[in-house]
PAZAPA-4460 file (N, C-alpha, C; in steps of 0.05 Angstrom, whole numbers, plus 32768, in hexadecimal, padded with zeros to 4 digits):
% residues 328
    n_x    n_y    n_z   ca_x   ca_y   ca_z    c_x    c_y    c_z   seq   type   mol
   881F   86C9   8045   880C   86CC   805A   8810   86DC   806E     1      M     A
   87FB   86ED   8071   87F6   8708   8089   87F4   8704   80A7     2      R     A
   87F1   86F2   80AE   87F4   86F0   80C9   87F1   8703   80D5     3      F     A
   87DD   870A   80EA   87CB   8724   80EB   87DB   8735   8106     4      L     A
   87CB   8750   8110   87D2   8754   813A   87E1   8773   813A     5      F     A
   87DD   8782   815B   87ED   879C   815E   8807   8795   816E     6      I     A
   8817   879C   8164   8835   8790   8170   8845   879A   817F     7      C     A
   8851   8791   8198   8867   8792   81A5   887D   8798   8196     8      I     A
   888F   87A4   819E   88AB   87A4   817F   88B9   8797   8199     9      L     A
   88C3   8784   818F   88D4   8771   81A1   88F1   8768   819A    10      W     A
   8901   8760   81A4   8919   8754   81A0   8916   8744   817F    11      T     A
   892E   8752   8170   892D   873B   815B   8938   8725   8157    12      L     A
   8920   871C   814A   8924   86F7   8148   8937   86F0   814E    13      L     A
   8950   86F8   813E   8967   86EF   8145   8987   86F9   8152    14      L     A
   897A   8706   816E   8984   8719   817E   8995   8707   8187    15      S     A
   89B9   8718   818A   89CF   8702   818F   89E7   8707   8180    16      G     A
   89CD   8703   8161   89EA   86F7   814F   89F8   8718   8144    17      A     A
   8A16   870B   813A   8A23   8725   812F   8A14   872F   8116    18      A     A
   8A19   8745   8115   8A0E   8753   80F6   8A2D   8758   80E9    19      R     A
   8A30   8756   80D2   8A44   875E   80BF   8A3F   876F   80A3    20      S     A
   8A50   877B   809F   8A52   8789   8085   8A35   879B   807F    21      G     A
   8A3B   87A8   8091   8A1A   87BA   809C   8A20   87D5   808B    22      E     A
   8A32   87DB   807A   8A2F   87F0   8065   8A26   87E2   804E    23      G     A
   8A2A   87D1   8048   8A27   87C6   802B   8A06   87BB   8023    24      E     A
   8A05   87C8   800B   89EA   87BF   8005   89E7   87A4   7FFE    25      P     A
   89C3   879E   7FFA   89C0   8780   7FFF   89A9   8784   7FE5    26      A     A
   89AD   8767   7FD4   899B   8769   7FB6   8988   8759   7FC5    27      D     A
   896C   8767   7FCF   8956   8752   7FD3   8946   8752   7FBF    28      L     A
   8948   873E   7FB0   8932   872F   7F9E   8932   8712   7FA4    29      R     A
   891A   870E   7F9C   8915   86F7   7FA1   8925   86E0   7F88    30      L     A
   8927   86C7   7F86   892E   86BA   7F7A   892D   869C   7F73    31      R     A
   8924   8696   7F60   891D   8670   7F66   8920   865B   7F4D    32      L     A
   8938   8655   7F49   8936   864B   7F2C   8927   8639   7F2A    33      A     A
   892B   862B   7F0D   8917   861B   7F0C   8926   8604   7F11    34      K     A
   8918   85ED   7F1C   8911   85D9   7F28   8926   85DB   7F48    35      D     A
   8934   85F1   7F53   893A   85F5   7F62   8919   85F1   7F79    36      A     A
   8928   85E6   7F8D   8913   85E3   7FAF   8922   85EF   7FC4    37      Q     A
   8906   85FD   7FD3   8905   8609   7FF4   88F2   8601   8000    38      I     A
   88F3   85F7   8020   88E6   85F4   8029   88E4   85FD   803E    39      R     A
   88D6   8608   8047   88CC   861D   8060   88B9   860F   8074    40      Y     A
   88BC   8621   8092   88B2   8603   80A3   889B   8627   80B5    41      A     A
   8880   8627   80B4   887F   8639   80C9   886B   862F   80E5    42      W     A
   8867   8644   80ED   885D   863E   8111   884A   8657   810E    43      D     A
   8831   864C   8112   8820   8669   810F   880E   8667   812C    44      I     A
   8811   8677   813A   87FD   8676   815B   87E5   8694   815A    45      E     A
   87D4   868B   8157   87BF   8697   8158   87A8   8699   8169    46      Y     A
   87A6   86B3   816F   878C   86B0   8194   877B   86CE   8183    47      G     A
   875F   86C8   8189   8748   86D7   8190   8739   86DF   81A7    48      T     A
   8731   86F3   81B5   871F   86F3   81C0   8704   8708   81B3    49      Q     A
   86F1   86F1   81BC   86D6   8706   81AF   86C9   8702   81C7    50      S     A
   86BB   8726   81D2   86A6   8723   81E3   8692   873A   81DD    51      K     A
   8674   8735   81E3   8662   8739   81DB   864B   872D   81E2    52      G     A
   863C   8739   81C9   8623   8724   81C7   861F   8712   81B2    53      T     A
   860F   86F9   81AB   8615   86EE   818D   85F1   86E5   8190    54      E     A
   85E4   86E8   8180   85CE   86E1   817D   85BA   86E3   818F    55      R     A
   85C8   8702   819A   85AE   8710   81BB   85B3   86F9   81D2    56      G     A
   85CD   86F1   81CE   85DF   86E5   81E8   85FB   86ED   81F1    57      K     A
   8601   86ED   8210   861B   86F3   8210   862C   86DB   81FD    58      P     A
   864A   86E6   81F9   8661   86D2   81EE   8676   86DC   81FC    59      L     A
   8684   86CF   8206   86A5   86D1   820A   86B7   86BF   8205    60      D     A
   86BD   86BC   81E8   86CD   86A7   81D7   86E5   86A4   81D7    61      L     A
   86F6   8697   81D7   8713   8699   81D5   8716   8688   81CC    62      R     A
   872B   8689   81B2   8732   8677   819C   8750   8677   81A0    63      V     A
   8760   8664   819B   8780   8662   8198   8788   8643   8188    64      D     A
   8793   8650   8171   8794   863E   815C   87BD   8642   8159    65      K     A
   87C6   8625   8155   87E2   8620   8157   87E4   8610   813B    66      D     A
   87F4   861D   8129   87EF   8611   810B   880C   8607   8101    67      L     A
   8811   85FC   80FB   8832   85E9   80F5   8832   85E2   80D8    68      K     A
   883E   85F9   80C3   883F   85EC   80A9   885B   85E4   80A1    69      L     A
   8861   85D6   8090   887A   85CC   807B   8872   85DA   805B    70      Q     A
   887E   85ED   804D   886F   85F3   8032   888F   85ED   8022    71      V     A
   8891   85E0   800B   88A1   85D7   7FF7   889A   85E9   7FE2    72      R     A
   88AB   85F4   7FDC   88AD   860C   7FBC   88C3   85FC   7FAE    73      L     A
   88B7   85F3   7F99   88C1   85EB   7F7E   88C3   85FC   7F68    74      Q     A
   88DF   860F   7F5D   88DD   8612   7F49   88DC   860D   7F2F    75      G     A
   88C8   8618   7F1F   88BB   860E   7F07   88C3   8626   7EEE    76      I     A
   88B1   8625   7ECF   88BB   863C   7EC7   88A1   8650   7EC6    77      A     A
   88A6   8665   7ECE   8896   867C   7ECA   8881   8680   7EC4    78      P     A
   886D   868E   7ECA   8856   8695   7EB8   8855   86A3   7EB0    79      P     A
   8848   86B3   7E97   8848   86CA   7E90   8843   86E2   7E9F    80      S     A
   883A   86E2   7EB4   8834   86EB   7EC3   884E   86FC   7EDB    81      Q     A
   8865   86F0   7EDF   8873   86F3   7EEC   8893   86E7   7EE8    82      A     A
   88A0   86F3   7EED   88C2   86EA   7EE5   88C3   86CA   7EFA    83      P     A
   88BE   86CC   7F0A   88C5   86A6   7F20   88AE   869C   7F22    84      I     A
   88A8   868B   7F18   88A4   8677   7F1E   88A3   865B   7F2F    85      G     A
   888A   864A   7F3A   8896   8637   7F58   8877   8631   7F5B    86      A     A
   887D   8611   7F66   885D   8604   7F72   8869   8604   7F87    87      S     A
   884F   85FC   7F97   884C   8603   7FB6   883A   85E9   7FC5    88      L     A
   8845   85DF   7FD7   883D   85C1   7FE3   883C   85C7   8002    89      R     A
   8834   85BE   8009   882B   85B5   802B   883F   859F   8024    90      F     A
   8850   8599   803C   885D   8580   803C   8853   857D   8064    91      D     A
   883E   858D   806A   8839   8588   808D   8827   859B   808B    92      R     A
   8816   8591   809C   8809   85A0   80A7   87EF   859C   80BD    93      F     A
   87EF   85A5   80D2   87EC   85A0   80ED   87DF   85BE   8101    94      E     A
   87C9   85BE   8105   87B3   85CE   810E   87B1   85C9   812A    95      L     A
   87AC   85D1   813E   8799   85D9   8153   8794   85E7   8161    96      E     A
   877C   85E6   8164   8761   85FF   8166   874C   85F7   8187    97      E     A
   875B   8612   8197   8748   85FE   81AF   8737   861E   81AE    98      K     A
   871F   861C   81B2   870F   862C   81BA   8709   862E   81DE    99      R     A
   86F7   8640   81E4   86E7   8648   8205   86DC   865A   81F9   100      K     A
   86BB   8650   81FF   86A7   865C   8200   869C   8660   8225   101      V     A
   86A2   867D   8233   86A4   8677   824C   86A5   8666   825A   102      G     A
   869E   8663   8269   86A2   864D   8286   8691   862A   8272   103      E     A
   8684   862C   825D   866F   861B   8255   867E   860B   8249   104      A     A
   8687   860E   8233   8697   85F3   821C   86B5   8602   8212   105      L     A
   86BD   85EE   8218   86DD   85EF   8211   86E3   85D2   81FB   106      Q     A
   86EC   85DB   81E3   86EA   85C6   81CF   870E   85CD   81C3   107      S     A
   8719   85B2   81B7   8731   85B3   81B3   8738   859E   8196   108      R     A
   8739   85B2   817D   8736   859E   8163   8756   85A5   815E   109      L     A
   8766   8588   8151   8775   8585   8143   8776   857A   812C   110      R     A
   877F   8578   8113   877D   8576   80F6   87A2   856C   80E8   111      V     A
   87A4   8562   80E2   87BB   855A   80D3   87B5   8545   80BE   112      D     A
   87CB   853C   80B0   87C1   8525   80A2   87BC   850A   80A0   113      R     A
   87C1   8501   80C8   87BD   84E7   80C8   8797   84EA   80DB   114      R     A
   8791   84F9   80E5   877F   8501   80F6   876E   851D   80F3   115      Q     A
   8751   8517   80F6   8742   852B   8109   8739   8524   8118   116      I     A
   873D   853C   8130   8730   8535   814F   8727   8544   815B   117      F     A
   870E   8541   8163   8707   855D   816F   86F5   8555   8190   118      L     A
   86F9   8564   81A1   86F4   855E   81C3   86ED   8579   81C2   119      E     A
   86CF   8571   81D4   86BE   857F   81D7   86B9   8580   8201   120      E     A
   86C5   858F   820C   86BD   858B   822E   86CA   856B   8235   121      N     A
   86E1   8567   8222   86EE   854C   8236   86DC   8533   8220   122      G     A
   86C9   8531   820B   86C0   8525   81FC   86C0   8522   81E3   123      K     A
   86C7   8510   81DA   86D3   850F   81BE   86C2   8507   81B1   124      V     A
   86C2   8523   8199   86AA   851B   8188   86AB   8514   8174   125      Q     A
   86CD   8518   8165   86D0   8512   814C   86EB   8501   814D   126      I     A
   86EF   84EB   8141   8707   84E4   814A   8712   84C9   8131   127      D     A
   8717   84DC   811C   8718   84C9   8100   8729   84B9   8102   128      S     A
   8741   84AD   8112   874D   8495   8118   873B   847C   8116   129      L     A
   8728   8484   812C   870B   8478   813F   86FB   8471   812F   130      N     A
   86FB   8484   811B   86DF   847F   810E   86C3   848D   811C   131      D     A
   86CC   8498   812E   86BA   84B1   8142   86B6   84C3   8138   132      I     A
   8695   84CE   8131   8687   84E3   812E   8694   84EE   8110   133      G     A
   8699   84D8   80FD   869E   84E0   80E5   868E   84EA   80CD   134      L     A
   8677   84F2   80D6   8660   84FF   80C5   865B   851B   80D7   135      E     A
   866F   8522   80F3   8668   853E   80EE   867F   854A   80E4   136      K     A
   869C   8540   80D7   86A7   854D   80CD   86A0   8560   80B9   137      I     A
   86B4   8579   80BA   86A4   858B   80A9   86B6   858F   808E   138      T     A
   86AC   8591   807D   86BA   859C   8061   86DF   85AC   8066   139      D     A
   86D2   85B9   8079   86E6   85C8   808E   86FD   85B7   8096   140      Y     A
   86FE   85AF   809D   870A   8597   80AC   871A   8584   809C   141      Q     A
   8701   857D   808A   8711   856E   8072   8723   8573   8062   142      R     A
   871E   858C   805D   8735   859C   8049   8750   85A3   8055   143      N     A
   8748   85A9   806F   8764   85A9   8074   876D   8593   8076   144      L     A
   8762   857B   807E   8779   8561   807E   8788   8562   8063   145      R     A
   877B   8564   8052   8782   8565   8036   8792   8573   8028   146      G     A
   8798   8584   8033   87AD   859F   802E   87C3   8592   801F   147      L     A
   87D5   8581   802B   87EC   8571   8028   87E1   8564   8009   148      E     A
   87D3   8562   7FFA   87CA   854F   7FE4   87CE   8563   7FC5   149      R     A
   87D2   857C   7FCD   87CD   8596   7FB8   87DF   85A0   7FB5   150      H     A
   87E4   85AE   7FA1   87FA   85CA   7F91   87E7   85E2   7F8A   151      E     A
   87F8   85F7   7F8F   87F8   860E   7F78   880A   860E   7F6A   152      V     A
   8808   8621   7F56   881F   8626   7F43   881A   8647   7F4E   153      H     A
   8835   8653   7F55   883C   8673   7F53   884C   867A   7F46   154      L     A
   8847   8690   7F3C   884E   86A4   7F2F   8862   86C2   7F44   155      G     A
   8876   86C7   7F51   8881   86DA   7F5A   888C   86EF   7F4F   156      F     A
   8892   8706   7F4F   8896   8722   7F4D   88BC   8720   7F5C   157      E     A
   88CB   872A   7F51   88E5   8729   7F5E   88EE   8736   7F7E   158      T     A
   88CC   8742   7F87   88CA   874E   7F9C   88BC   8737   7FB2   159      T     A
   88B2   8721   7FA2   88AB   870A   7FBA   8886   8712   7FBB   160      G     A
   887F   8727   7FAC   8865   8724   7FAA   8854   8717   7F96   161      K     A
   883F   8702   7F9E   8833   86ED   7F8E   8828   86FA   7F6E   162      Q     A
   8828   86F4   7F5B   881E   8705   7F47   8815   86F8   7F38   163      A     A
   880E   86DC   7F3D   87FE   86C5   7F32   87F5   86A8   7F45   164      H     A
   87E0   86A6   7F45   87E3   8687   7F50   87C8   867F   7F40   165      V     A
   87D6   8663   7F3D   87C0   8657   7F32   87C8   862D   7F3D   166      A     A
   87A4   861C   7F3F   87A5   860A   7F48   8793   8605   7F59   167      G     A
   8794   85EE   7F6A   8784   85E4   7F7D   8774   85FB   7F8A   168      D     A
   875C   8602   7F8C   8747   8611   7F93   874E   8616   7FB7   169      T     A
   874A   8600   7FC3   874E   8602   7FDE   876F   860A   7FE9   170      Q     A
   8781   85FC   7FDF   8798   860B   7FDE   879F   8627   7FD5   171      L     A
   8790   862E   7FC9   8790   864E   7FB9   877F   8660   7FD6   172      V     A
   876B   8653   7FD9   875C   865F   7FFA   876B   865F   800D   173      E     A
   8779   864E   8015   8785   864B   8025   87A6   8666   8023   174      T     A
   87AD   866C   8014   87C3   8675   8004   87BE   86A0   8016   175      L     A
   87A1   869E   8005   879B   86B9   8007   877F   86BC   8021   176      Y     A
   8787   86A4   8028   876E   86AF   8043   8770   86C3   8055   177      G     A
   8792   86C5   805B   8794   86DE   8078   87A4   86EF   8062   178      H     A
   87A9   86EF   8045   87B6   870B   8041   87C1   86FF   801E   179      S     A
   87B7   8710   800C   87BC   8715   7FF8   87DD   871B   7FF2   180      S     A
   87EB   871F   8000   8806   872A   800A   8814   871A   7FEE   181      Q     A
   8813   86FD   7FFF   8823   86ED   7FFF   8830   86D8   8011   182      G     A
   8846   86C5   800F   884F   86B4   8027   8866   86C9   803D   183      L     A
   886F   86DC   802F   8886   86ED   8033   887B   8705   8035   184      F     A
   888F   8716   804E   8894   8732   8043   8898   8737   8025   185      P     A
   888F   8750   801E   889A   8756   8005   88B4   8764   8004   186      V     A
   88CF   875F   7FF4   88E6   876A   7FF2   88EB   8785   7FE1   187      L     A
   88F8   878B   7FDB   88FB   87A2   7FCE   88FE   879D   7FAE   188      A     A
   890F   878A   7FA8   890F   8781   7F89   892D   878D   7F85   189      G     A
   8935   8799   7F8C   8952   87A7   7F80   8968   87A2   7F9F   190      Q     A
   897F   87AB   7F93   898D   87BA   7FA7   8988   87C6   7FB2   191      E     A
   8992   87CD   7FD6   8985   87DF   7FE0   899E   87E3   7FF6   192      V     A
   89A4   87FA   8005   89B5   8800   801C   89A5   87FF   8035   193      K     A
   89B9   87F9   804C   89AF   87FA   8065   89A3   880E   8079   194      P     A
   8985   8808   8076   897A   8825   807F   8966   8829   8068   195      G     A
   8967   8818   8055   8950   882B   8039   893B   881B   803C   196      E     A
   8928   8820   803A   8909   8810   803F   88F5   8814   8023   197      G     A
   88E3   8805   8026   88D5   880C   8014   88B0   8802   8020   198      W     A
   88A1   87FD   8009   8880   8801   8016   8874   87E8   800A   199      T     A
   8861   87D7   8010   8851   87CC   8008   8833   87D0   8011   200      D     A
   8825   87CE   7FFD   8803   87D4   8004   87F3   87BB   7FFA   201      A     A
   87DA   87A5   8007   87D5   878A   8004   87BC   878A   8013   202      F     A
   87A8   8780   800A   8793   877B   800E   8792   8756   8025   203      G     A
   8778   8757   8033   8779   8750   8042   875D   8736   8048   204      I     A
   8753   8721   8030   8734   872A   8032   8729   871A   8042   205      P     A
   873B   8707   8058   8723   8702   806C   8734   8707   8089   206      M     A
   8719   870B   8093   8723   870B   80B9   8713   86F9   80C0   207      L     A
   872F   86E6   80D5   871B   86D5   80DF   870D   86B8   80C7   208      G     A
   86F9   86B9   80D6   86E6   86AC   80BB   86D4   86B6   80B5   209      E     A
   86DB   86CE   80B0   86C6   86E6   80A1   86D8   86E7   8084   210      L     A
   86D1   86EA   8072   86C8   86F1   8056   86BC   870A   8052   211      K     A
   86D1   871F   804B   86D4   8736   8048   86C4   8742   8035   212      L     A
   86B5   8754   802D   86AE   875B   8011   86C0   876E   800A   213      D     A
   86D3   8779   800D   86EC   8788   8010   86FE   8784   8018   214      E     A
   8713   8778   8010   872D   8775   801E   8733   8798   8034   215      P     A
   8741   877F   8049   8749   879E   8062   8761   87A0   8058   216      A     A
   8764   87BC   804E   8784   87C7   804B   879C   87C5   8058   217      K     A
   87B0   87BF   8053   87C9   87B6   8061   87E0   87CE   805D   218      V     A
   87F3   87D8   805F   8806   87E7   805C   881E   87DC   8070   219      T     A
   8835   87D2   8061   884D   87CA   806D   885B   87E3   8063   220      S     A
   8875   87E5   8076   888A   87F5   8077   88A0   87EB   807B   221      R     A
   88B8   87DF   8066   88C7   87CF   8065   88DB   87D6   8070   222      L     A
   88FC   87CF   8078   890D   87D8   807C   8926   87C6   8079   223      K     A
   893B   87CF   8067   8959   87BC   8064   8964   87C4   8086   224      F     A
   896A   87B5   809A   896F   87C1   80B7   8990   87BF   80B4   225      A     A
   899D   87AA   80A5   89B1   87A9   80AA   89BA   8787   80A4   226      G     A
   89D2   8786   80A6   89E5   8768   80A6   89EB   8759   80BC   227      W     A
   89E0   873A   80BA   89E3   8726   80CD   89EC   8715   80C4   228      M     A
   89FF   8706   80D0   8A0D   86EA   80CE   8A03   86D0   80DE   229      K     A
   8A07   86C1   80D0   89F3   86B3   80DA   8A03   8694   80CF   230      K     A
   8A09   867C   80D3   8A06   8668   80CA   8A17   8664   80AF   231      D     A
   8A36   8679   80B1   8A3D   8685   8098   8A36   868C   8084   232      G     A
   8A1F   869A   8087   8A10   86A1   806B   8A07   86C5   8078   233      K     A
   8A10   86D7   8067   8A0B   86F7   806C   89E5   86FF   8067   234      S     A
   89DD   8704   807F   89BA   8705   8078   89B4   8721   8078   235      L     A
   899C   8729   8066   8993   8743   8071   8982   8749   807D   236      A     A
   8983   8757   808E   896A   875D   80A1   895B   8769   8096   237      L     A
   893F   8765   80A1   8920   8771   808D   890A   8775   80A4   238      V     A
   890D   8792   80AE   88F8   878D   80BE   88E1   879D   80AD   239      D     A
   88C8   879B   80BF   88AE   879D   80BC   88A2   87A9   80CC   240      V     A
   888F   87C2   80BE   8876   87C6   80CD   885E   87C4   80C2   241      V     A
   8849   87BF   80CD   8830   87C1   80BB   8814   87CE   80CB   242      S     A
   8803   87DC   80C2   87F2   87E6   80C3   87DA   87E6   80B8   243      F     A
   87C7   87D5   80BA   87B4   87D6   80B6   87A3   87F2   80B6   244      W     A
   8785   87FA   809E   877C   8812   809D   8761   880F   80A8   245      E     A
   8766   881D   80B8   8749   8825   80CE   8733   882F   80B8   246      S     A
   8729   881E   80B0   870E   881E   809B   86F7   8809   809F   247      T     A
   86E4   880D   80A4   86C9   87F6   80A6   86C6   87E5   808D   248      D     A
   86C9   87CB   809B   86C5   87BF   8087   86A7   87A3   808A   249      L     A
   8698   8798   807A   8683   8789   8071   868E   8771   806C   250      R     A
   8684   8759   8073   868B   8744   806C   8679   8732   807F   251      G     A
   8681   870E   807A   8664   86F7   8083   8677   86E2   807D   252      R     A
   8664   86D8   8097   8675   86AD   8087   866D   86A4   808F   253      D     A
   866F   8687   808D   8662   866E   807F   8645   8667   8087   254      E     A
   863F   8673   80A5   8621   8674   80B0   8619   867A   80AB   255      A     A
   8620   8695   809B   8605   86AF   8094   8605   86C2   80A9   256      G     A
   8615   86C4   80B4   8619   86DF   80C5   8624   86EE   80BC   257      L     A
   8614   870A   80AE   8621   872F   80A1   862C   8738   80BA   258      E     A
   863C   8746   80A9   8653   8752   80CE   8656   8770   80C0   259      V     A
   864E   878D   80CF   8667   879C   80C9   8680   879D   80DC   260      T     A
   869B   87A0   80D5   86B2   87A1   80DE   86BA   87BF   80E7   261      I     A
   86B8   87C5   80FC   86BB   87E3   8109   86D7   87E6   811E   262      T     A
   86DF   8805   8119   86F5   8806   8134   870E   87F0   812A   263      R     A
   8711   87F0   8112   872B   87DE   810B   8744   87E9   810D   264      L     A
   8756   87DF   8127   876B   87E1   812B   8784   87D2   8130   265      D     A
   8798   87D6   8123   87A6   87B6   811B   87C7   87C7   8116   266      G     A
   87E2   87BA   811A   87F4   87BF   8111   8802   87A2   8121   267      M     A
   881A   87A6   8106   8831   8788   810D   884E   8795   810B   268      G     A
   885B   8780   8116   8870   8787   8110   887F   8768   810D   269      A     A
   8898   876D   80FB   88AA   8755   80FE   88CC   8758   80F7   270      G     A
   88D2   873E   80F5   88F1   8744   80E8   88F6   872B   80D8   271      T     A
   8907   8727   80C0   890A   8718   80B3   8923   8714   80A3   272      C     A
   892D   86FD   80A6   894D   86FE   8099   894C   86F2   807B   273      T     A
   8959   86FC   8067   895F   86F2   804B   8974   86F0   8039   274      F     A
   897B   86D2   802D   8993   86D9   8028   8999   86DC   8009   275      D     A
   89A9   86F1   8007   89A7   8704   7FEF   89B6   86F0   7FD9   276      P     A
   89CB   86E1   7FE1   89DD   86CD   7FD6   89BF   86B8   7FC5   277      V     A
   89AE   86AD   7FD0   899D   8694   7FCF   897A   86A3   7FBC   278      A     A
   8980   86BA   7FC8   8962   86C3   7FBE   894E   86C1   7FCA   279      G     A
   8954   86C0   7FE2   893C   86A8   7FF4   8940   86BA   8018   280      A     A
   8924   86B7   801C   8929   86C0   803E   892B   86A5   804A   281      F     A
   8931   86A0   8062   8942   8697   8078   8932   868D   808B   282      E     A
   8929   86A4   8097   891B   869C   80AC   890D   86BA   80C3   283      E     A
   88F2   86B4   80C4   88E7   86D1   80D5   88D1   86CE   80EC   284      G     A
   88CA   86E6   80F8   88B5   86EC   8101   88A3   8701   8102   285      T     A
   8883   86FF   8104   8874   8714   80FC   8866   8710   8117   286      M     A
   885B   8726   811F   884D   8723   8133   8838   8741   8136   287      T     A
   881C   873C   813E   8808   8750   8132   87FA   8747   8147   288      F     A
   87E8   875C   814C   87CC   8764   8160   87BB   8774   8149   289      Q     A
   879C   876A   814F   8787   877A   813F   876F   8774   815B   290      L     A
   8768   878E   8153   8748   8791   816C   8739   879C   8151   291      K     A
   871E   8797   815B   870D   879F   814F   86EB   8796   814F   292      Y     A
   86D9   87B0   814C   86B8   87A8   8150   86AB   879E   813B   293      R     A
   869B   8787   814F   868F   8779   812D   866E   8775   8133   294      L     A
   8662   8782   8125   863B   8789   8129   8634   8771   8114   295      E     A
   8623   8759   8113   8616   8753   8107   85FF   8742   810C   296      G     A
   85EF   8739   80F8   85CC   872B   80FA   85DD   8717   80E6   297      R     A
   85C6   8700   80FC   85BB   86E6   80E9   85A9   86E3   80F8   298      R     A
   8593   86DA   80DE   8573   86D5   80E9   856A   86DD   8101   299      E     A
   856A   86FF   8100   8562   871E   8108   856D   8714   8121   300      G     A
   8580   8708   812B   858E   8711   814A   85A3   871A   813F   301      E     A
   85AC   872E   8152   85BF   8745   8158   85DF   872A   815A   302      K     A
   85EE   873B   814E   8613   872F   8162   8616   874A   8163   303      T     A
   862D   8752   8177   863D   875C   8180   8651   8758   8190   304      E     A
   866B   875A   8184   8681   875B   8190   86A2   8762   8196   305      L     A
   86B2   8765   81A1   86C0   876E   81A5   86D9   875F   81A4   306      E     A
   86EE   8762   8194   8702   8744   8188   8719   874E   818D   307      V     A
   872F   8741   8190   874B   8745   8193   8756   8733   818A   308      E     A
   8766   8734   8176   8770   871B   816E   8797   8720   8170   309      G     A
   87AA   870E   817A   87C2   8712   8180   87CC   86FD   816C   310      K     A
   87E6   86F6   815A   87EE   86E3   814E   880A   86E7   814F   311      S     A
   8819   86D5   814C   8837   86D3   8143   883B   86C4   8136   312      R     A
   8851   86C4   811A   884B   86AF   8104   886E   86AF   8105   313      T     A
   887C   8697   8107   8898   8693   8101   889F   8685   80E9   314      K     A
   88B1   8688   80CE   88B2   8678   80C5   88D3   8673   80C8   315      F     A
   88DB   865F   80B5   88FB   8657   80B1   8900   863F   8097   316      K     A
   8915   8646   808D   8919   8637   8071   8928   8619   807F   317      R     A
   891C   8609   8079   891E   85EB   8087   8933   85D9   806E   318      V     A
   8938   85C9   807A   8946   85AD   8061   8936   8592   8069   319      E     A
   892D   858A   8054   8926   8572   805A   8921   8562   8075   320      L     A
   890A   8562   8088   890E   854C   809A   8918   8561   80B7   321      G     A
   891D   857A   80AE   8926   8592   80C5   890D   8598   80D1   322      E     A
   8912   8593   80ED   88F5   85A7   80F4   88F7   85C8   80F4   323      A     A
   88D8   85D4   80F6   88D8   85EB   80F2   88E2   85FD   810A   324      G     A
   88D2   8619   8108   88DB   862A   811D   88C8   861B   8140   325      P     A
   88D5   861C   8152   88C6   861C   816A   88C6   8632   8180   326      K     A
   88AD   8628   8184   88A0   8644   8191   88A9   864E   81A8   327      P     A
   88AE   8666   81B9   88BE   8669   81C6   88B1   8669   81E5   328      E     A
***
């Protein structure tokens, strides 16, 4: 998942932990044996500020989202397209979204396995537990709540890049909605020494709620930064820096707005830890910042917006019943 935004290079995710074996190479190859199972928890915080005009009227829109996920990867027989096979299911899905339009409108949306709840300016518009506003529930909200009931089958290269995906259409679109890179940063796929690096290029087919005609292009530079000792394990530190290609893009949303995106400026950075013995990621943090100008028309009326987005994604390998990463 690429989890978007220009980042402020921060303190390492696991700062303060001791490093070990700094001169030794690391086998940075993903592995998942048939019938093996791994769980990961994600906490994704995402905010955008859009200022300008929409349909000829002034707009100042702030959107903040907090998404909590727990994903289960189960090893299966690999497909012909890749050496590693896995089924993926959401064991947990919780979304909270807040919107503020100037000072006139404020809304809060919560979606999880039990409830869809929407409040606008202090008034409850939808509460599925109490049969309020059920006719207002959108397909998007209904589909979000249903994610935990479906699964997809994935094929991975040893670098961790997805080479095959099949299954429930809704879940596939969720996986690819932010990045065609996949769930994690791409590994070297071989044994590397501390300080050695590799690159990855991928496309992002969605920008917020806009489906792009051609994917936005992003290049990542990754490096094996050294070793870290934690909980009795020797973990490899992988540093990531990503850059968006500053090219004009075109896209559209479900409401019929066709747009051109210019002045695209984005980059991000993060650090992950990888367990070469298990062949699996342990945890990581990615932070991004993105800016662009959006111009478009809907029903003959013009929209012009300056958009800034920031996001932080944290993931952690967890045992069944263990809590995921906590926001700082």
